[in-house]
FIFI-145338 format. One record per residue (C-alpha): residue in one letter; y, x, z. Coordinates in steps of 0.5 Angstrom, whole numbers, plus 500, padded with zeros to 3 digits. Layout:
BEGIN
pase resn=A Y=Y X=X Z=Z .
...
//
This chain:
BEGIN
pase resn=M Y=315 X=791 Z=555 .
pase resn=K Y=322 X=793 Z=552 .
pase resn=T Y=323 X=785 Z=552 .
pase resn=R Y=323 X=785 Z=558 .
pase resn=T Y=326 X=790 Z=560 .
pase resn=I Y=332 X=788 Z=555 .
pase resn=G Y=332 X=781 Z=559 .
pase resn=L Y=332 X=783 Z=565 .
pase resn=L Y=339 X=788 Z=563 .
pase resn=F Y=342 X=783 Z=561 .
pase resn=L Y=341 X=778 Z=567 .
pase resn=P Y=347 X=781 Z=572 .
pase resn=V Y=352 X=780 Z=566 .
pase resn=A Y=350 X=773 Z=565 .
pase resn=V Y=350 X=772 Z=572 .
pase resn=C Y=358 X=775 Z=572 .
pase resn=L Y=360 X=771 Z=567 .
pase resn=L Y=358 X=765 Z=570 .
pase resn=I Y=361 X=767 Z=577 .
pase resn=L Y=368 X=769 Z=572 .
pase resn=S Y=368 X=763 Z=569 .
pase resn=S Y=368 X=758 Z=576 .
pase resn=G Y=374 X=763 Z=578 .
pase resn=L Y=378 X=763 Z=572 .
pase resn=A Y=382 X=757 Z=575 .
pase resn=L Y=383 X=762 Z=582 .
pase resn=A Y=387 X=767 Z=576 .
pase resn=Q Y=391 X=761 Z=573 .
pase resn=K Y=398 X=761 Z=576 .
pase resn=P Y=398 X=757 Z=582 .
pase resn=I Y=402 X=750 Z=582 .
pase resn=V Y=406 X=752 Z=588 .
pase resn=I Y=406 X=745 Z=594 .
pase resn=G Y=412 X=746 Z=598 .
pase resn=A Y=411 X=743 Z=605 .
pase resn=P Y=417 X=742 Z=609 .
pase resn=L Y=415 X=739 Z=616 .
pase resn=S Y=416 X=739 Z=623 .
pase resn=T Y=411 X=743 Z=625 .
pase resn=A Y=411 X=744 Z=633 .
pase resn=F Y=410 X=736 Z=633 .
pase resn=L Y=404 X=732 Z=632 .
pase resn=Y Y=407 X=729 Z=625 .
pase resn=G Y=408 X=736 Z=622 .
pase resn=W Y=401 X=740 Z=625 .
pase resn=D Y=397 X=734 Z=623 .
pase resn=A Y=400 X=733 Z=616 .
pase resn=E Y=399 X=741 Z=613 .
pase resn=R Y=392 X=742 Z=616 .
pase resn=G Y=391 X=735 Z=612 .
pase resn=I Y=394 X=738 Z=607 .
pase resn=K Y=391 X=745 Z=607 .
pase resn=L Y=385 X=742 Z=608 .
pase resn=A Y=385 X=737 Z=601 .
pase resn=V Y=388 X=744 Z=597 .
pase resn=E Y=381 X=748 Z=600 .
pase resn=E Y=377 X=743 Z=597 .
pase resn=I Y=381 X=742 Z=590 .
pase resn=N Y=380 X=750 Z=589 .
pase resn=A Y=373 X=751 Z=592 .
pase resn=A Y=372 X=745 Z=588 .
pase resn=G Y=375 X=749 Z=581 .
pase resn=G Y=382 X=747 Z=582 .
pase resn=V Y=386 X=743 Z=578 .
pase resn=Q Y=386 X=741 Z=570 .
pase resn=V Y=392 X=741 Z=566 .
pase resn=G Y=392 X=740 Z=560 .
pase resn=K Y=387 X=745 Z=557 .
pase resn=E Y=387 X=750 Z=564 .
pase resn=K Y=384 X=749 Z=570 .
pase resn=R Y=390 X=752 Z=576 .
pase resn=P Y=390 X=753 Z=583 .
pase resn=F Y=393 X=749 Z=589 .
pase resn=K Y=398 X=754 Z=593 .
pase resn=V Y=401 X=751 Z=600 .
pase resn=E Y=407 X=754 Z=603 .
pase resn=V Y=409 X=751 Z=609 .
pase resn=I Y=417 X=752 Z=612 .
pase resn=D Y=419 X=749 Z=619 .
pase resn=T Y=425 X=744 Z=619 .
pase resn=R Y=425 X=743 Z=626 .
pase resn=D Y=428 X=736 Z=624 .
pase resn=L Y=423 X=732 Z=630 .
pase resn=E Y=427 X=738 Z=635 .
pase resn=P Y=432 X=735 Z=640 .
pase resn=G Y=439 X=736 Z=638 .
pase resn=V Y=438 X=740 Z=631 .
pase resn=P Y=441 X=738 Z=624 .
pase resn=V Y=439 X=735 Z=618 .
pase resn=S Y=442 X=741 Z=614 .
pase resn=E Y=437 X=746 Z=618 .
pase resn=A Y=432 X=741 Z=614 .
pase resn=L Y=435 X=740 Z=608 .
pase resn=M Y=435 X=749 Z=608 .
pase resn=A Y=428 X=748 Z=609 .
pase resn=V Y=428 X=744 Z=604 .
pase resn=E Y=432 X=748 Z=599 .
pase resn=K Y=429 X=755 Z=600 .
pase resn=L Y=422 X=752 Z=599 .
pase resn=I Y=425 X=749 Z=592 .
pase resn=L Y=429 X=756 Z=590 .
pase resn=E Y=425 X=762 Z=594 .
pase resn=K Y=418 X=759 Z=595 .
pase resn=K Y=419 X=756 Z=587 .
pase resn=A Y=415 X=750 Z=590 .
pase resn=D Y=412 X=745 Z=584 .
pase resn=F Y=412 X=739 Z=588 .
pase resn=L Y=414 X=737 Z=596 .
pase resn=I Y=409 X=734 Z=600 .
pase resn=G Y=410 X=732 Z=607 .
pase resn=G Y=417 X=732 Z=609 .
pase resn=P Y=422 X=732 Z=612 .
pase resn=V Y=419 X=728 Z=617 .
pase resn=R Y=425 X=725 Z=621 .
pase resn=S Y=428 X=720 Z=617 .
pase resn=E Y=435 X=721 Z=618 .
pase resn=A Y=433 X=728 Z=614 .
pase resn=A Y=428 X=725 Z=609 .
pase resn=L Y=433 X=721 Z=606 .
pase resn=A Y=438 X=727 Z=605 .
pase resn=A Y=433 X=729 Z=603 .
pase resn=M Y=434 X=725 Z=597 .
pase resn=D Y=440 X=727 Z=593 .
pase resn=L Y=437 X=735 Z=594 .
pase resn=L Y=431 X=732 Z=590 .
pase resn=S Y=434 X=729 Z=585 .
pase resn=K Y=439 X=736 Z=584 .
pase resn=Y Y=432 X=740 Z=582 .
pase resn=K Y=428 X=735 Z=580 .
pase resn=K Y=423 X=736 Z=584 .
pase resn=V Y=418 X=731 Z=584 .
pase resn=S Y=416 X=729 Z=593 .
pase resn=I Y=411 X=725 Z=596 .
pase resn=L Y=412 X=724 Z=603 .
pase resn=T Y=407 X=723 Z=607 .
pase resn=T Y=409 X=723 Z=615 .
pase resn=G Y=414 X=721 Z=619 .
pase resn=V Y=420 X=717 Z=615 .
pase resn=L Y=419 X=710 Z=617 .
pase resn=T Y=424 X=706 Z=614 .
pase resn=P Y=425 X=701 Z=609 .
pase resn=K Y=431 X=705 Z=608 .
pase resn=Y Y=428 X=711 Z=604 .
pase resn=H Y=424 X=706 Z=598 .
pase resn=A Y=430 X=701 Z=598 .
pase resn=R Y=434 X=707 Z=596 .
pase resn=V Y=429 X=708 Z=590 .
pase resn=A Y=429 X=702 Z=587 .
pase resn=E Y=437 X=702 Z=588 .
pase resn=E Y=438 X=708 Z=584 .
pase resn=Y Y=432 X=708 Z=580 .
pase resn=D Y=433 X=714 Z=574 .
pase resn=R Y=438 X=719 Z=579 .
pase resn=L Y=431 X=718 Z=586 .
pase resn=K Y=425 X=717 Z=582 .
pase resn=Y Y=422 X=723 Z=584 .
pase resn=C Y=421 X=721 Z=591 .
pase resn=F Y=415 X=717 Z=593 .
pase resn=R Y=412 X=716 Z=599 .
pase resn=I Y=404 X=714 Z=601 .
pase resn=H Y=403 X=712 Z=607 .
pase resn=G Y=406 X=706 Z=611 .
pase resn=E Y=413 X=704 Z=612 .
pase resn=A Y=417 X=700 Z=618 .
pase resn=G Y=417 X=692 Z=616 .
pase resn=Q Y=409 X=693 Z=614 .
pase resn=L Y=407 X=695 Z=621 .
pase resn=V Y=412 X=690 Z=624 .
pase resn=K Y=407 X=685 Z=620 .
pase resn=E Y=401 X=689 Z=623 .
pase resn=I Y=404 X=689 Z=630 .
pase resn=M Y=406 X=680 Z=629 .
pase resn=A Y=399 X=680 Z=626 .
pase resn=C Y=396 X=683 Z=633 .
pase resn=F Y=401 X=680 Z=638 .
pase resn=K Y=399 X=672 Z=635 .
pase resn=E Y=392 X=675 Z=637 .
pase resn=L Y=395 X=676 Z=644 .
pase resn=Q Y=398 X=669 Z=644 .
pase resn=D Y=392 X=666 Z=642 .
pase resn=K Y=386 X=669 Z=645 .
pase resn=H Y=390 X=671 Z=651 .
pase resn=K Y=395 X=666 Z=652 .
pase resn=L Y=401 X=673 Z=653 .
pase resn=N Y=408 X=672 Z=651 .
pase resn=K Y=413 X=676 Z=654 .
pase resn=V Y=415 X=682 Z=651 .
pase resn=F Y=419 X=688 Z=653 .
pase resn=I Y=421 X=692 Z=648 .
pase resn=M Y=422 X=700 Z=650 .
pase resn=V Y=424 X=705 Z=644 .
pase resn=Q Y=426 X=712 Z=641 .
pase resn=D Y=434 X=713 Z=641 .
pase resn=V Y=432 X=715 Z=633 .
pase resn=A Y=433 X=711 Z=627 .
pase resn=H Y=427 X=709 Z=625 .
pase resn=A Y=426 X=706 Z=632 .
pase resn=R Y=432 X=703 Z=633 .
pase resn=G Y=431 X=698 Z=628 .
pase resn=G Y=423 X=698 Z=629 .
pase resn=G Y=425 X=695 Z=636 .
pase resn=E Y=431 X=690 Z=634 .
pase resn=I Y=426 X=687 Z=627 .
pase resn=I Y=420 X=686 Z=633 .
pase resn=A Y=425 X=683 Z=638 .
pase resn=K Y=427 X=679 Z=632 .
pase resn=I Y=420 X=677 Z=629 .
pase resn=A Y=417 X=676 Z=636 .
pase resn=A Y=422 X=671 Z=638 .
pase resn=K Y=422 X=667 Z=632 .
pase resn=Q Y=414 X=667 Z=633 .
pase resn=G Y=415 X=665 Z=640 .
pase resn=W Y=416 X=670 Z=644 .
pase resn=E Y=421 X=671 Z=650 .
pase resn=V Y=424 X=678 Z=650 .
pase resn=T Y=425 X=680 Z=657 .
pase resn=G Y=430 X=686 Z=656 .
pase resn=T Y=431 X=693 Z=651 .
pase resn=E Y=430 X=700 Z=654 .
pase resn=I Y=433 X=706 Z=649 .
pase resn=Y Y=431 X=712 Z=651 .
pase resn=P Y=434 X=719 Z=648 .
pase resn=T Y=429 X=724 Z=645 .
pase resn=G Y=426 X=728 Z=651 .
pase resn=T Y=427 X=723 Z=655 .
pase resn=G Y=421 X=725 Z=662 .
pase resn=D Y=422 X=719 Z=666 .
pase resn=F Y=421 X=712 Z=665 .
pase resn=S Y=420 X=708 Z=671 .
pase resn=M Y=426 X=704 Z=671 .
pase resn=G Y=425 X=701 Z=665 .
pase resn=L Y=418 X=700 Z=667 .
pase resn=L Y=420 X=697 Z=673 .
pase resn=K Y=425 X=692 Z=669 .
pase resn=A Y=420 X=690 Z=664 .
pase resn=K Y=415 X=688 Z=671 .
pase resn=K Y=422 X=684 Z=674 .
pase resn=T Y=423 X=681 Z=668 .
pase resn=E Y=415 X=678 Z=669 .
pase resn=A Y=413 X=682 Z=661 .
pase resn=Q Y=406 X=681 Z=659 .
pase resn=V Y=406 X=687 Z=653 .
pase resn=L Y=411 X=694 Z=652 .
pase resn=N Y=411 X=694 Z=646 .
pase resn=I Y=414 X=702 Z=645 .
pase resn=W Y=417 X=706 Z=639 .
pase resn=M Y=416 X=713 Z=640 .
pase resn=D Y=415 X=719 Z=636 .
pase resn=M Y=417 X=724 Z=642 .
pase resn=P Y=411 X=726 Z=646 .
pase resn=E Y=414 X=725 Z=652 .
pase resn=S Y=411 X=719 Z=651 .
pase resn=S Y=404 X=721 Z=656 .
pase resn=I Y=409 X=720 Z=661 .
pase resn=L Y=410 X=712 Z=660 .
pase resn=L Y=403 X=711 Z=660 .
pase resn=K Y=402 X=715 Z=666 .
pase resn=Q Y=407 X=712 Z=670 .
pase resn=W Y=405 X=705 Z=667 .
pase resn=Y Y=398 X=706 Z=670 .
pase resn=E Y=401 X=709 Z=677 .
pase resn=L Y=406 X=703 Z=677 .
pase resn=Q Y=401 X=698 Z=675 .
pase resn=I Y=405 X=695 Z=671 .
pase resn=P Y=402 X=688 Z=669 .
pase resn=A Y=403 X=689 Z=662 .
pase resn=L Y=400 X=692 Z=656 .
pase resn=P Y=402 X=698 Z=652 .
pase resn=F Y=402 X=696 Z=644 .
pase resn=G Y=405 X=702 Z=641 .
pase resn=S Y=409 X=701 Z=635 .
pase resn=T Y=408 X=709 Z=633 .
pase resn=L Y=406 X=712 Z=639 .
pase resn=A Y=404 X=719 Z=637 .
pase resn=A Y=402 X=721 Z=644 .
pase resn=A Y=397 X=715 Z=643 .
pase resn=E Y=395 X=717 Z=637 .
pase resn=Q Y=392 X=724 Z=639 .
pase resn=P Y=385 X=725 Z=642 .
pase resn=G Y=387 X=728 Z=647 .
pase resn=F Y=391 X=723 Z=649 .
pase resn=W Y=386 X=722 Z=654 .
pase resn=K Y=385 X=729 Z=657 .
pase resn=A Y=393 X=729 Z=657 .
pase resn=T Y=394 X=723 Z=662 .
pase resn=E Y=388 X=724 Z=666 .
pase resn=G Y=385 X=718 Z=663 .
pase resn=K Y=391 X=713 Z=666 .
pase resn=G Y=393 X=712 Z=658 .
pase resn=E Y=386 X=707 Z=657 .
pase resn=Y Y=388 X=700 Z=655 .
pase resn=T Y=393 X=703 Z=650 .
pase resn=L Y=394 X=701 Z=644 .
pase resn=C Y=399 X=704 Z=638 .
pase resn=N Y=399 X=705 Z=631 .
pase resn=V Y=397 X=710 Z=627 .
pase resn=V Y=399 X=707 Z=620 .
pase resn=N Y=394 X=709 Z=615 .
pase resn=A Y=387 X=709 Z=616 .
pase resn=G Y=383 X=715 Z=617 .
pase resn=N Y=386 X=717 Z=622 .
pase resn=A Y=381 X=714 Z=627 .
pase resn=P Y=374 X=713 Z=626 .
pase resn=S Y=372 X=707 Z=622 .
pase resn=K Y=369 X=705 Z=615 .
pase resn=A Y=375 X=703 Z=610 .
pase resn=T Y=372 X=706 Z=605 .
pase resn=E Y=366 X=711 Z=603 .
pase resn=W Y=371 X=717 Z=604 .
pase resn=T Y=373 X=715 Z=609 .
pase resn=M Y=369 X=718 Z=614 .
pase resn=K Y=368 X=724 Z=609 .
pase resn=F Y=375 X=725 Z=611 .
pase resn=F Y=375 X=725 Z=619 .
pase resn=D Y=369 X=730 Z=619 .
pase resn=A Y=372 X=735 Z=614 .
pase resn=Y Y=378 X=734 Z=618 .
pase resn=T Y=374 X=734 Z=625 .
pase resn=K Y=370 X=741 Z=622 .
pase resn=K Y=376 X=745 Z=620 .
pase resn=W Y=380 X=744 Z=625 .
pase resn=N Y=376 X=742 Z=631 .
pase resn=I Y=379 X=736 Z=632 .
pase resn=E Y=379 X=729 Z=630 .
pase resn=P Y=385 X=727 Z=626 .
pase resn=E Y=391 X=727 Z=630 .
pase resn=G Y=395 X=721 Z=627 .
pase resn=L Y=400 X=719 Z=623 .
pase resn=G Y=400 X=725 Z=617 .
pase resn=S Y=394 X=726 Z=618 .
pase resn=S Y=390 X=722 Z=613 .
pase resn=S Y=396 X=720 Z=608 .
pase resn=S Y=397 X=728 Z=608 .
pase resn=Y Y=391 X=729 Z=605 .
pase resn=M Y=391 X=724 Z=600 .
pase resn=A Y=397 X=726 Z=597 .
pase resn=V Y=393 X=733 Z=595 .
pase resn=Y Y=388 X=730 Z=591 .
pase resn=T Y=394 X=724 Z=589 .
pase resn=L Y=398 X=729 Z=586 .
pase resn=K Y=392 X=733 Z=583 .
pase resn=D Y=391 X=726 Z=580 .
pase resn=A Y=398 X=725 Z=576 .
pase resn=I Y=397 X=732 Z=574 .
pase resn=E Y=391 X=731 Z=571 .
pase resn=R Y=392 X=725 Z=568 .
pase resn=A Y=400 X=727 Z=565 .
pase resn=Q Y=396 X=734 Z=563 .
pase resn=S Y=403 X=737 Z=565 .
pase resn=V Y=407 X=740 Z=571 .
pase resn=D Y=413 X=737 Z=568 .
pase resn=S Y=416 X=732 Z=573 .
pase resn=A Y=418 X=727 Z=568 .
pase resn=K Y=411 X=726 Z=567 .
pase resn=V Y=408 X=727 Z=573 .
pase resn=V Y=413 X=721 Z=576 .
pase resn=D Y=410 X=717 Z=570 .
pase resn=A Y=403 X=719 Z=571 .
pase resn=L Y=404 X=717 Z=579 .
pase resn=E Y=408 X=710 Z=577 .
pase resn=K Y=401 X=709 Z=574 .
pase resn=T Y=397 X=711 Z=580 .
pase resn=D Y=390 X=707 Z=582 .
pase resn=L Y=386 X=712 Z=586 .
pase resn=M Y=380 X=709 Z=591 .
pase resn=G Y=381 X=714 Z=597 .
pase resn=V Y=380 X=714 Z=604 .
pase resn=Y Y=384 X=710 Z=606 .
pase resn=G Y=384 X=704 Z=601 .
pase resn=R Y=386 X=704 Z=594 .
pase resn=I Y=392 X=708 Z=592 .
pase resn=R Y=397 X=704 Z=588 .
pase resn=F Y=404 X=705 Z=588 .
pase resn=D Y=410 X=700 Z=586 .
pase resn=P Y=414 X=702 Z=580 .
pase resn=K Y=420 X=701 Z=582 .
pase resn=T Y=421 X=703 Z=589 .
pase resn=H Y=415 X=708 Z=589 .
pase resn=Q Y=412 X=706 Z=595 .
pase resn=V Y=405 X=706 Z=598 .
pase resn=I Y=402 X=698 Z=596 .
pase resn=P Y=399 X=696 Z=603 .
pase resn=A Y=394 X=691 Z=604 .
pase resn=L Y=389 X=689 Z=610 .
pase resn=D Y=384 X=690 Z=605 .
pase resn=P Y=383 X=697 Z=603 .
pase resn=K Y=380 X=694 Z=596 .
pase resn=E Y=386 X=691 Z=595 .
pase resn=G Y=392 X=697 Z=598 .
pase resn=A Y=393 X=702 Z=603 .
pase resn=V Y=390 X=700 Z=610 .
pase resn=G Y=393 X=700 Z=617 .
pase resn=T Y=390 X=701 Z=623 .
pase resn=I Y=391 X=700 Z=630 .
pase resn=L Y=387 X=702 Z=635 .
pase resn=Q Y=386 X=702 Z=642 .
pase resn=W Y=383 X=707 Z=648 .
pase resn=Q Y=377 X=704 Z=650 .
pase resn=K Y=373 X=709 Z=656 .
pase resn=Q Y=375 X=715 Z=652 .
pase resn=K Y=375 X=713 Z=645 .
pase resn=R Y=379 X=710 Z=640 .
pase resn=V Y=377 X=703 Z=637 .
pase resn=V Y=380 X=701 Z=632 .
pase resn=V Y=382 X=693 Z=633 .
pase resn=F Y=385 X=691 Z=627 .
pase resn=P Y=385 X=689 Z=620 .
pase resn=E Y=379 X=685 Z=621 .
pase resn=S Y=376 X=688 Z=615 .
pase resn=I Y=375 X=695 Z=618 .
pase resn=A Y=376 X=694 Z=626 .
pase resn=T Y=370 X=697 Z=630 .
pase resn=G Y=372 X=693 Z=637 .
pase resn=E Y=376 X=688 Z=640 .
pase resn=I Y=383 X=688 Z=644 .
pase resn=Q Y=382 X=689 Z=651 .
pase resn=L Y=386 X=688 Z=658 .
pase resn=P Y=387 X=693 Z=663 .
pase resn=P Y=384 X=689 Z=670 .
pase resn=W Y=390 X=688 Z=674 .
pase resn=M Y=393 X=685 Z=669 .
pase resn=M Y=386 X=680 Z=668 .
pase resn=K Y=387 X=679 Z=676 .
pase resn=K Y=395 X=676 Z=675 .
//
């Protein structure tokens, strides 16, 4: 009886010790992730959600193994406002500096989101020797080009999502399908007046012309534009068959509603089209956005089976935030946290130089394929096969659903044309 009683008395102690040991990571000093994001816009809030979901999962599993200790992640978010019209780049830079100096961020993940702000922030990252992984917005090729040109100074800068050059390659592959299968050969370009969109539109025009397309016109719209009817009518007058749209402003949903109401006989194809990326697009356009194509940059931002991790992320995000992954920034922000964890654990340190070295050696199968960085540019290595690299995604709205139509390795459907275009 005494032996049994002693055993019972010690049982709560053993349980307590187990609980205490499993919670040691949370008692350690946290690794602070600073997230400079334009939180009022899609590419800000979806990135914040992706980051927080990953941090929650990692901490629940015990945290990050740094040498002999386990440490949790902690997220500090500051609104850069850099996607808002008229907000100067200096405001985004102040947000980045505040994260570093006041919030004591060990690493930065997310933005700044606007290309101009991210390019300017590179000098701050160099000054404070802070490793940053861009995960949303910022499509300009100048970012990774600067890393290559000034490696010793800017080696702390990484980007884990696709950029304009790769997006254009993917888009033109789809254009080729439209040429071959649907006999389309005229394109009208509509872009937002921001660096990545203007540059992307110019590249599309040049490559499309070489590929046998006739570019019937280009329209550039200031951020916040609310009427696109004149440009749409120009496209119709020039007999364009594809509208290539490059916009990250929410007002682009108005463009698609007007396209439907005017029955423009051209297929809307968003190189970047923030409004059409979101699950609420169908409702926002009252179903008038059906047949719209858009590039959501990385797999996982729309349902597919790119890897074994893709739908696990998709379902976890949906459960956590009560909405499906919303577009560029969702899966890449989530994946960046896991990639940073992997690098810290291999480096056995949070020292910036050691983590840079570990990130350059990253080889991790993730939500949208194999994650590796070019060691000279720190740009994630893209591919059309998830076994080889980071895979992009082009989707089309069909019957209230986002259907992946590119690349073929992860596609769940084929491109369809609107009925009034078929009649023409």
